[in-house]
N, C-alpha and C positions, 0 to 999 in steps of 0.2 A: 501601333506596335512600336516598341522601342527597337533599337539596333540589336540588342541582345536577343530579344524575342525573334526577330527576323533570322538571326544567325542560328538559333536553336531549331526553328522550323526548317530552314534550308538544310541544316546538317541531318535532321531526321529524314527529310525527303531523299537526301543523297544516300543515306544508309539503307533506306528501303529499296531504292533503285539499284544500288550496288548488290544488295543481298539477292534481289530478284534475278538480276543478270547472272551473278555468280552461281546461283542455285540451278538455273536452267542450263548454263554452260557446263557446270561440273556434272550434273546429272546426265546430260547428253554424252559427255566424255566417258563417265563411268559405264554407261550403257554400252557405248561403243567398245570399250575395253572388255566388258563381260561377253559381248557377242563374239568378238575376235577370239577370246580365250576359249569359249565353247566350241567354236569352229575348229580351232587347233586341236583341242582334246578329242573331238569326234573324228577328225581326220587322222590323228595319231592312232586311235583305236582301229579305224578301218584299215590303216596300213599294217598294223600288227596282226590283224586277222586275215591279211592278204586279200581283202576285198578291193582295195586300191593297190595295184601291183606296181612296185618300183624296184629297181635293181638294188642289190646288196650294197650298203654304204652310201646310197643316194638319199637317205632320209635327211641328213643335214643339208644337202643341196636343195631338197624339196622345200624344207621349212625356211631355208635361208634365202632362196632365190625365187622358186616357182610360186610358193604361197604368197609372198609379198607382191609379186607381179600380178597375180590374180586379184588381190585386194585393190591394188592401184588401178587396175583396169576397170573395176566397178566404180571407183571414184572418178575416173576419166569419163566413163559413160554418163554418170550423174552430172558432172560438170558440163559436158557438151549438151545435155538435154535442157539445161536451165537457160 
């Protein structure tokens, strides 16, 4: 193999590796975003139907402070179990 052939093979392998890693990472990220969005939508509807009861005006506090705290607690539990 010449130097050019080795460079072509190496670049093709790098592209395949990069595409594989990016695809897995991007798909995991998009999956995470979709799941968090669905949880936010479901929680918002439950709050609007008064199934989850919060005080008047505390909806912004719930989604700005409490909800991210709950999500971070799940990440902390996952981190500690590994």
